[in-house]
C-alpha positions, 0 to 999 in steps of 0.5 A, a space after each residue: 693410252 693418251 687420247 683414245 683410252 679415256 673412252 675405254 670405261 664406256 665399254 667395260 661391260 660391253 665387249 662380250 664374246 657372244 651376245 645372247 638374248 634371253 627371250 623373244 618376249 618383249 615382256 622378258 627382254 631387258 632394256 637397260 637404262 642405268 648401265 652400259 650394255 650393247 643395246 644402249 652403247 652403240 648409239 653414236 660415234 662416241 659409243 663406237 669409238 669406246 668399243 674401238 678403244 677397248 680393242 686397242 687396249 686388248 692389243 696393248 695387253 695381249 702383246 706387251 703387258 698382259 702380266 708381269 712374267 717372262 713368257 709375256 714376250 713370246 711374240 717378240 722373240 723370247 724362246 725363239 731365235 733371238 732370246 734364250 730363257 735361263 732359270 739359272 746359270 747354264 740351265 736351259 730347261 725353262 721354255 715357253 713352247 717346249 719345242 720337242 713336244 710342241 702339240 695341239 694342247 700347248 697353252 701358248 697355241 690356245 692363248 694366241 688362237 683365242 686372243 686373235 678370235 677375241 679381237 675378230 669377235 669384237 670388230 664384228 660387233 662394231 661392223 654389224 651394229 654400225 649398220 643397225 637402225 637407230 645409230 645417230 651417224 652424222 654422215 656415211 663418211 663418219 660411219 665408214 671411218 669407224 667401220 674402216 678402223 674395225 676392219 683394219 683391226 680385223 685384218 690385223 688379227 686374221 693376218 696373224 692367224 693365216 701366217 701362223 696356222 694357214 687356213 682358219 675359219 673366217 667369221 665375219 658376223 657378230 656371234 649371237 648364239 653358240 656355234 659348233 660347225 666352223 670349218 677352215 677356209 684356205 690360207 689364200 681365202 684368209 689373206 684375200 679377206 684381209 685384203 678386202 678389209 684393208 682395201 676398205 680401211 684404206 679408203 676411209 681411215 685417216 692418214 698417220 699425221 691425222 690420228 690420235 695417239 695409239 690409233 691406227 692409220 692408212 699407213 698402218 693398213 698399207 703396211 699389213 697390205 704389203 705383207 698380205 700381198 707378199 703372201 698372196 704372191 702378188 709382188 707388184 701389188 705389195 711394192 705398190 702398197 709399200 710405196 704408199 707408205 715410203 713415198 707418201 710424204 708423211 713418214 721418213 727415217 730419222 737421221 739426226 738426233 732428236 727428242 727429249 734426250 738429244 743433248 743428254 749427258 750421263 755420268 757413266 756406268 761406273 757411278 764415280 761422279 759426273 763426267 759430262 759424257 755426251 750420250 746417245 745416237 739417233 737409234 738410241 733416241 728412237 727408244 727414249 721415253 717421250 720420243 715415240 710419237 709424231 708430236 715428239 718429232 718422231 717421223 718414222 712411227 706408223 703405229 704405236 701403243 701408249 703407256 702413261 703413268 697417271 693417266 686413266 687406262 695408261 698402265 697401272 703402277 705395279 698392276 697387271 698392265 705394267 710393261 716389264 721389258 726391263 725386268 725380263 730381258 737382260 743380265 743381272 750384274 747387280 747380283 754378283 759379288 767381287 772376289 772379296 765377297 763384296 756385293 754389287 749394287 743395283 744402281 745403274 740409271 740405264 739398267 733398270 732391274 733385269 732378272 736374268 731370264 731372257 738373254 740374247 743368244 749367240 745369233 742376236 749377241 754376235 752373229 748378226 753384228 759381225 756381218 761385213 765386219 760391222 761389229 764396231 761400225 753398226 750404230 745399232 751395236 754401239 755402246 749406247 744401244 747394247 751394253 756389253 761391259 758391266 761395272 762394279 757399282 758398290 763404293 765399298 768394293 775394291 773394284 768400284 768403277 772398274 769393269 766386271 771381269 773373270 779375274 775380279 768376280 767371285 763366281 758366276 762368270 756367265 751370260 746370265 750375269 754379264 751378257 749384253 743388255 739392250 738399251 732400247 728396253 730401258 728408260 732413262 728416268 725412272 719414276 722410283 715407285 720401288 726402293 732398293 735396299 742395297 744401294 738406297 736408291 729408288 727404281 721401278 722394278 723393271 717396269 718401263 712407262 714408255 710407249 712402244 712401236 707396233 709398226 715402224 717405217 724400217 719394217 716397210 722398207 724390209 717388206 718392200 725389199 722382200 717383195 722386190 727380191 721375190 719379184 727378181 729385182 735384187 738390186 732394188 731390194 738392196 737399195 731398200 736394205 741400204 736405206 736402213 743400213 745407211 742411217 746406222 753407218 753399216 756397210 752397204 749390201 750389193 744385189 748379190 748379197 740379197 736373200 731371205 736370210 739377209 732380210 731376216 738378219 736385218 730385221 733382227 738388227 733393226 727390229 729386235 724386241 719390236 717386230 712380232 718375230 714369231 709371226 715373221 718366222 712362221 710367215 716366211 716358213 723359216 721357224 723350224 730352220 731358225 730354231 734348229 740353227 739358233 735356238 740355244 736350248 735346241 742347239 746345245 742339246 743337239 735336238 731337232 725340231 720337226 718341219 711340221 712346226 712351221 705351221 701351228 696346230 689348231 688347239 685340240 679344245 677348239 676341235 673338240 668343241 666344234 662337234 657339228 663339223 670337222 675342224 681339220 688339224 694341221 699335218 703332223 699333230 694327229 699322232 
């Protein structure tokens, strides 16, 4: 991250899940002086900022760049209602979740349970140690700002746990010794804890126009508070929290071209030569390299994660923190041969190097864009934002520069090769860290070295629309939805159109590959319904996902280790 991750190295040896002292005897107690430890790091604001930076690094790693693999994007919609995972043409066997046999031993279940509690454990260390004697705080305000940021991050994690599992153990103190007697709080108690943490955070955190790159803010806390209040059934409070973001004067929807590429001209997908075609629209601008931060002129970013080539901690070239969104989400027209057996080239500036594993299913490909006849009207479905026509790029081909069609392709007319490609997943200018032998051009192997949204203003409009709808004010809900649709020239909706499915569809149109879609579907109780309607492998094979999957199982390993108390399993998972 540009500003805050320079402090990460301060805590590389610091953030441990459990901090256990070896002996109470002073003679045997280690007092490190020449390396970093909990005892000598939490001494002043700088040390605590380093610990917070490490948690931000965790958020970036856990949700976006943990490793170079297709299942790294499970929270964003891979293998859910948006994106189908294909191994090869027509083969649906590869899944993240294996929904038919989904159970408490599923690796993804334990992965996310462990990640969220890891964040919580680290925030508890910060919160507890901020109150210890010997910390050199300049003022209570300085201390409370640090504690507020940690409590925001703790609420960020607990909100996922409550939405995905329901009631879970609430842990609010640093863990200093093994513990085997955790019990589940109720779901409402977890949400109330989130609300308490967020209320404190809002009081002490800076506003969005005052934070450093990658740092959270009051507006981010209000956004989660909006969601939490919806879950608590307090819709007026949810609306009030959303109003603080939408009407606070710090943020606004971008309605005009802006940023680094607002005057971009491109020679086109066919590569026949420059044609000076003006390229892009304001929605396209929102996802261009260098356009994600307020300093870039983007006034709708609430909280984003940072990737920077050449900056220490900014994401390693080819390393474990690479953000390989281009690689895993998109078709592979570059792997085709024309009907004369001439191979295509990987050559498109805005194509990257997708490998055809994550492909838009019919819901994301067609259904949501056909709403109100807007397929050709909605800016988010423009040729700048979703490439639906692919071209022959090898000059040796008799079809060079022409669209790839069933008539001129040798074989493999399948969406894995010619499906839609979402341009928000790409970069305009590649760094060229790798070399493509066929086209003799450099590329980045599907890595995108650009920032990414964690929260963006349209999500708050849609949360407020949800709260208005649940509060019986569908006209006000329609107004919030239309604020987003008006920006992209989509047909406006009426009060009678508003229901939770419309809101979820609009979230998919606006926030695909941004929102934590898994969290959203579990929060709204819609996961099973949407899997049965839109999960392609389920639909094609005529399977039915059981209702109990609307809440995830407690990992069996956690239940077994918790030997001094009963960590009760969610219904449906004890068979």
